[in-house]
Residue frames as a rotation matrix with the C-alpha (Angstrom) as fourth column:
VAL 1
-0.990 -0.016 -0.138 97.40
-0.089 -0.689 0.719 49.46
-0.107 0.724 0.681 47.60
ARG 2
-0.200 0.980 -0.022 93.87
0.520 0.087 -0.850 50.72
-0.830 -0.181 -0.527 47.02
GLU 3
-0.960 0.142 0.243 91.99
0.153 -0.460 0.874 51.81
0.236 0.876 0.420 43.93
ASN 4
-0.309 0.875 0.372 88.71
-0.372 -0.472 0.799 53.71
0.875 0.108 0.472 44.61
GLY 5
-0.037 0.233 0.972 88.89
-0.989 -0.149 -0.002 52.67
0.145 -0.961 0.236 48.21
ARG 6
0.941 0.290 0.174 89.17
-0.308 0.948 0.083 48.89
-0.140 -0.132 0.981 47.43
PRO 7
0.149 -0.901 0.407 92.25
-0.301 0.350 0.887 46.71
-0.942 -0.255 -0.219 47.79
LEU 8
0.696 -0.037 -0.717 94.01
-0.711 0.111 -0.695 46.09
0.105 0.993 0.051 44.48
HIS 9
0.432 -0.478 0.765 95.58
-0.125 0.808 0.576 42.57
-0.893 -0.345 0.290 44.29
ARG 10
0.608 -0.246 0.755 97.89
0.663 0.680 -0.313 40.84
-0.436 0.691 0.576 41.83
LEU 11
0.860 -0.403 -0.313 100.40
-0.485 -0.837 -0.253 43.66
-0.160 0.369 -0.915 41.41
ASN 12
0.563 -0.679 0.471 103.49
0.690 0.700 0.185 42.54
-0.455 0.221 0.863 39.61
GLU 13
-0.114 -0.724 0.681 106.66
0.960 -0.257 -0.112 44.11
0.256 0.641 0.724 38.12
LEU 14
0.777 0.292 -0.558 107.13
0.528 -0.784 0.326 47.32
-0.342 -0.548 -0.763 40.16
GLU 15
-0.173 -0.810 0.561 109.06
0.904 -0.356 -0.235 50.27
0.390 0.466 0.794 38.81
TRP 16
0.033 0.008 -0.999 109.93
0.617 -0.786 0.015 53.63
-0.786 -0.618 -0.031 40.42
VAL 17
-0.293 -0.094 0.952 109.07
0.883 -0.409 0.231 56.46
0.368 0.908 0.203 37.94
ASP 18
-0.547 -0.083 0.833 109.32
0.081 -0.996 -0.045 60.09
0.833 0.043 0.551 39.02
GLY 19
-0.849 0.052 0.526 108.35
-0.516 -0.295 -0.804 59.49
0.113 -0.954 0.278 42.58
LYS 20
0.209 0.958 0.197 105.56
-0.962 0.238 -0.136 57.12
-0.177 -0.161 0.971 41.86
VAL 21
-0.622 -0.332 0.709 105.37
-0.230 0.943 0.240 53.28
-0.748 -0.014 -0.663 41.84
TRP 22
-0.077 0.529 -0.845 104.30
-0.984 0.097 0.150 51.80
0.161 0.843 0.513 38.46
ALA 23
-0.612 -0.085 0.786 102.89
-0.357 0.917 -0.178 48.25
-0.706 -0.390 -0.592 38.66
ASN 24
-0.602 0.490 -0.631 101.33
-0.595 0.252 0.763 45.95
0.533 0.835 0.139 36.21
VAL 25
0.011 0.671 0.741 98.23
-0.866 0.376 -0.329 44.16
-0.499 -0.638 0.586 37.31
TRP 26
-0.818 -0.507 0.273 99.07
-0.367 0.824 0.430 40.51
-0.443 0.252 -0.860 36.65
GLN 27
-0.678 0.440 0.589 97.10
0.641 0.746 0.180 38.86
-0.360 0.500 -0.788 33.85
THR 28
0.602 0.772 -0.204 95.82
0.522 -0.574 -0.630 42.10
-0.604 0.273 -0.749 32.56
ASP 29
0.027 -0.545 0.838 96.94
0.901 -0.350 -0.257 44.70
0.434 0.762 0.481 29.99
ARG 30
0.758 0.349 0.551 96.92
0.117 -0.904 0.411 47.41
0.642 -0.248 -0.726 32.59
ILE 31
-0.469 -0.812 -0.347 99.56
0.717 -0.121 -0.686 49.32
0.516 -0.570 0.640 34.54
VAL 32
0.781 0.607 -0.148 98.61
0.538 -0.534 0.652 51.33
0.316 -0.589 -0.744 37.64
ILE 33
-0.327 -0.737 0.591 100.46
0.141 -0.657 -0.740 54.40
0.934 -0.159 0.319 39.02
ILE 34
0.514 0.433 -0.741 100.58
0.727 0.239 0.644 54.41
0.456 -0.869 -0.192 42.84
ASP 35
0.429 -0.278 0.860 101.19
-0.477 -0.878 -0.046 57.20
0.767 -0.390 -0.509 45.23
PRO 36
-0.156 -0.561 -0.813 103.76
0.314 0.752 -0.580 55.72
0.936 -0.346 0.059 47.61
ALA 37
-0.883 -0.146 0.446 102.77
-0.316 -0.518 -0.795 57.99
0.347 -0.843 0.411 50.48
THR 38
-0.239 0.898 0.369 99.11
-0.935 -0.111 -0.337 56.90
-0.262 -0.425 0.866 50.48
GLY 39
-0.802 -0.123 0.585 99.12
-0.039 0.987 0.154 53.64
-0.596 0.101 -0.796 48.57
GLU 40
0.246 0.968 -0.058 96.33
0.064 -0.076 -0.995 54.88
-0.967 0.241 -0.080 46.40
VAL 41
-0.228 -0.209 0.951 96.10
0.910 0.303 0.284 54.30
-0.347 0.930 0.121 42.69
SER 42
-0.257 0.092 -0.962 96.44
0.017 -0.995 -0.100 57.74
-0.966 -0.042 0.254 41.00
ALA 43
0.074 0.275 -0.959 96.17
-0.926 -0.338 -0.169 56.63
-0.370 0.900 0.229 37.44
SER 44
0.228 0.107 0.968 95.67
0.063 0.990 -0.124 53.69
-0.972 0.089 0.219 35.20
ILE 45
-0.317 -0.400 -0.860 97.23
-0.851 -0.280 0.444 52.93
-0.418 0.873 -0.252 31.77
ASP 46
0.553 0.587 0.591 95.45
-0.180 0.777 -0.603 50.63
-0.813 0.227 0.536 29.39
LEU 47
-0.361 -0.839 -0.408 97.86
-0.721 -0.027 0.693 48.78
-0.592 0.544 -0.595 27.22
SER 48
0.173 0.484 0.858 95.41
0.195 0.837 -0.511 46.39
-0.965 0.256 0.051 25.53
GLY 49
0.933 0.169 0.317 96.25
0.311 0.063 -0.948 45.76
-0.180 0.984 0.006 21.90
LEU 50
0.531 -0.782 -0.327 99.89
-0.687 -0.623 0.373 46.84
-0.495 0.026 -0.868 22.31
LEU 51
-0.760 -0.633 0.148 101.09
-0.373 0.611 0.698 43.50
-0.532 0.476 -0.700 21.08
PRO 52
-0.118 0.768 -0.630 99.00
-0.993 -0.109 0.053 42.82
-0.028 0.632 0.775 18.02
ASP 53
0.614 0.432 0.660 97.41
-0.440 0.882 -0.169 39.40
-0.655 -0.187 0.732 17.62
SER 54
0.933 -0.259 -0.250 99.46
-0.133 0.399 -0.908 38.84
0.334 0.880 0.338 14.51
GLU 55
0.039 -0.986 0.162 102.62
-0.673 -0.146 -0.725 39.10
0.739 -0.081 -0.669 16.62
ARG 56
0.262 0.175 0.949 101.49
-0.886 0.435 0.164 36.54
-0.384 -0.883 0.269 19.29
ARG 57
-0.295 -0.396 -0.869 103.17
-0.624 0.769 -0.139 33.10
0.724 0.501 -0.474 19.03
ARG 58
0.577 0.377 -0.724 102.60
0.199 0.795 0.573 29.90
0.792 -0.475 0.384 20.86
GLY 59
0.006 -0.585 -0.811 103.59
0.965 0.215 -0.148 30.49
0.261 -0.782 0.566 24.45
THR 60
-0.580 -0.189 0.792 103.13
0.148 -0.981 -0.125 34.31
0.801 0.044 0.597 24.31
ASP 61
-0.143 0.525 -0.839 101.89
0.970 0.241 -0.015 35.35
0.195 -0.816 -0.544 27.69
VAL 62
0.622 0.713 -0.323 100.97
0.783 -0.574 0.241 38.38
-0.014 -0.402 -0.915 29.72
LEU 63
0.431 -0.462 0.775 102.24
-0.132 -0.882 -0.452 41.94
0.892 0.092 -0.442 29.94
ASN 64
0.910 -0.128 -0.396 104.89
0.413 0.392 0.822 41.66
0.050 -0.911 0.409 32.57
GLY 65
-0.067 -0.989 -0.134 107.77
0.994 -0.077 0.073 44.16
-0.083 -0.128 0.988 32.18
ILE 66
0.927 0.296 0.231 108.26
0.319 -0.946 -0.066 47.82
0.199 0.135 -0.971 33.01
ALA 67
0.021 -0.935 -0.355 111.53
0.958 -0.083 0.274 49.70
-0.285 -0.346 0.894 32.89
ARG 68
0.967 0.178 -0.182 112.61
0.153 -0.978 -0.144 53.25
-0.203 0.112 -0.973 33.00
ASN 69
0.268 -0.904 0.332 115.82
0.822 0.035 -0.568 54.39
0.502 0.425 0.753 31.23
PRO 70
0.445 -0.053 -0.894 117.50
0.718 -0.576 0.391 56.76
-0.535 -0.816 -0.218 33.68
ALA 71
-0.560 -0.823 0.098 119.47
0.679 -0.388 0.624 58.33
-0.475 0.416 0.775 30.94
ASP 72
-0.950 0.215 0.226 116.55
0.014 -0.695 0.719 59.75
0.312 0.686 0.657 29.00
GLY 73
-0.665 0.703 0.252 113.46
-0.567 -0.257 -0.782 58.89
-0.485 -0.663 0.570 31.04
ALA 74
-0.358 0.540 -0.762 111.92
-0.734 0.342 0.587 56.56
0.578 0.769 0.274 28.44
ILE 75
-0.117 0.412 0.903 109.50
-0.708 0.603 -0.367 53.96
-0.696 -0.683 0.221 29.67
TRP 76
-0.537 -0.124 -0.834 109.74
-0.709 0.602 0.367 50.55
0.457 0.789 -0.411 28.12
VAL 77
0.034 0.635 0.772 107.29
-0.818 0.461 -0.343 47.70
-0.574 -0.620 0.535 28.51
THR 78
-0.530 -0.188 -0.827 107.13
-0.688 0.666 0.288 44.09
0.497 0.721 -0.482 27.37
GLY 79
0.495 0.660 0.565 105.60
-0.864 0.445 0.235 40.71
-0.096 -0.605 0.791 28.38
LYS 80
-0.131 -0.570 0.811 106.59
-0.390 0.782 0.487 37.13
-0.912 -0.252 -0.325 28.92
ARG 81
-0.366 -0.265 0.892 107.83
0.594 0.671 0.443 35.64
-0.716 0.692 -0.088 25.78
TRP 82
0.792 0.534 -0.296 106.86
0.111 -0.602 -0.791 38.75
-0.600 0.594 -0.536 23.78
PRO 83
0.370 -0.687 0.625 109.08
0.928 0.245 -0.279 39.25
0.039 0.684 0.729 20.67
TRP 84
-0.077 -0.330 0.941 109.34
0.444 -0.856 -0.264 43.06
0.893 0.398 0.212 21.24
LEU 85
-0.427 0.003 -0.904 109.94
0.805 -0.454 -0.382 45.78
-0.412 -0.891 0.192 23.74
TYR 86
0.232 0.580 0.781 107.71
0.809 -0.561 0.176 48.92
0.540 0.591 -0.599 23.42
ARG 87
-0.845 -0.471 -0.251 108.63
0.534 -0.760 -0.371 52.39
-0.016 -0.448 0.894 24.23
ILE 88
0.063 0.989 0.136 105.51
0.944 -0.103 0.313 54.10
0.324 0.108 -0.940 25.54
GLU 89
-0.932 -0.139 0.335 104.49
0.041 -0.959 -0.281 57.75
0.361 -0.248 0.899 26.07
VAL 90
-0.416 0.826 -0.381 101.68
0.894 0.296 -0.335 58.34
-0.164 -0.480 -0.862 28.42
VAL 91
-0.908 0.248 0.337 99.10
-0.100 -0.911 0.400 60.97
0.406 0.329 0.852 27.24
PRO 92
-0.628 0.769 0.118 95.75
-0.324 -0.121 -0.938 61.95
-0.707 -0.628 0.325 28.78
LYS 93
-0.353 0.695 0.626 92.63
0.879 0.476 -0.034 60.50
-0.322 0.538 -0.779 27.30
GLN 94
-0.625 0.183 0.759 90.85
0.441 -0.719 0.537 63.02
0.644 0.670 0.369 24.99
ALA 95
0.422 0.906 0.024 88.15
0.432 -0.225 0.874 63.45
0.797 -0.359 -0.486 27.69
ASP 96
0.438 -0.351 -0.828 90.78
0.860 -0.105 0.500 64.48
-0.263 -0.930 0.255 30.18
LEU 97
-0.576 -0.678 0.456 92.18
0.792 -0.601 0.107 67.28
0.202 0.423 0.884 28.03
PRO 98
-0.408 0.439 -0.800 91.06
0.271 -0.779 -0.565 70.94
-0.872 -0.448 0.199 28.86
């Protein structure tokens, strides 16, 4: 897998979503979307702040779970020893909108 022409390491928790591979980058709050035909990262999702500091408990660890519900297409994420699952919707950054 490459991002901007450079190898991207520490990929974890892969999920197939609409013809792309989603993977979290271990020990970060980032998910990358990978084109399986080329291995290139086509998008990146920043989930920093998803689990508020007030919800973190002793032993709470990194973002580490991606799942897609095949019935409705919903994307769910969580982390190691997180108290919650989060349903996310991906929207372009304001700068990316026409």
